C-alpha positions, 0 to 999 in steps of 0.5 A: 441473457441475465446479468451474472453477478460474479466475474472472474479475473480476465473476464470482459470488464475485469482486471487483466493480470499480466506477468512482466520483466522490467528489463524488457521495454518491450512488455512494459509497452505491452502491459494491460490491465483494465481499470474498474471499481478501484483496483490499482496496478500498472494498467491502462485505461482503453479508448475504445470498448474492447474485449479481451485478448491476448498479449503478444509482443506484434501488437504490444505497441498496439496497446500502449497507442490505445491508452489513455492512462497509466498507473504504476504501483510497482515496489518492494519493501525489502532490499536485494532480495533474489534478483532485484534491489531498490534502484531496479524496482523503484527507480529503473522500472519506473523509469521505464514505464514512464518513458513508454508514457512519453513515447506513446503520448499517454494523457494521463500517468499516476505514479504510486511513490511512498510516503516519506519519500525523499532522495536525502533519507537515511532508508534506502527504501524511502531514498530510492522512492524520492529518486523514483519520483524525480525521474518520473517527472523529468520524463514525464512532467504531468506525472500525478504522485501519490504518497500512501501511508502504511496501509491497513486492509485485508492481506496487509503487512500492518494489522495482520503483522501485529496480530500475528504470532511472529512478530516479536522484535523490534527495535525502536521500542514501537515508537515509529508515529505515522497516520494509517490509511485504509487501503479502500480509500487509497483505491477510491482516490486513484479512481477519482484521479482516473476520471478527474483530469485536474489532478495531473502534475499534482502530489497527493499524500493519501493518509489516515485522520488519526496519528498512531504509534505502532505501540497504540496500533499493537493495543487497539490489535490486542484488544480486538484479538482478545490475546496479548503479542509479546514484542521484544526490543533488540538493539538496531545494529544486532536486529539489521544482521538478523534480518539480512541473514534470515532473508537469505534463508527463507525464500519469502520476505519477512524483514531487512536491515531497511525495515529496522531503519524505517522504524526510526523515521517518523511519517512527514507530510508534505505542507504543499501536497493535496490531500483526500479533501482535495479529492472529496474523500473522508478516509475511515478511521482504523480503530472503527475497522479493525474487527473485519480485518482481525476477527479470523485471529480470535479463539474460538471462545471469543470469535463471535463477540462483537468490537472491542469498544462495543463489547466493553460497553456491554460489560460495563452495563453488566454491573451495578456500582455502589459506593459504600460511605460508612 
């Protein structure tokens, strides 16, 4: 039988998604999704070559017993949305997953945290991420900690947010600075960690090669989509109140008071942490990758034009510059 070039989710050797309630330890013990092609999530790598089975509570312990790697990337950017706050999502869920890993003596555990994770941070998001790191390390000391910078890629919350028409309000004049990282590079790094046992107990700061302010990235986005998106600066005290009210009126998450707080915190990199270089990976530069993600925001008049830098060079070659000395 010829090999199929396309496999759907759930097929043999593909990722299997599971719905889980973090309050139920039995479901966490039974979480199962195979790791392939740099795709990351809460998953395990099976010790045996196995097919696809349906999760049932009667043998959920058996799943974790067959695992040798678990990766936890549970998180939320918005506090107090519906039924869960930052403590529930970042700390309690991480603790429960680490307890399951320790209980069944899994060989490796990779915990995806966040850049600026710090238990003393003024941001509740960064603070709970920092607290979660301490919790998982106390339960499972061999935990590999991963701190990715703000990521860009398909369906990201960076480039697409800046390119959209609804991203109008800011509170820090877009001065926040960070090293944006390509989401594909994060997946590649996690794939390397999964196969390299020397990464156990290490901490990795996964960031891009260049530091940008949010305003500089917005300028790159505007050039790529050949449009100008307006941004209005609002005092943080007012924007926090509006953000909280906005979240109570809509069912999907757009912003929060803590996201306003994070606008005033620049990314800090732990000098003792390892990076892409230690994994043998060269991260991609944001300026070279925006075209493939933002082309859809262009109008039909400019849709097929080449990327911004190439387009500008072509425009420059159309004209002959003459200096008149008379």
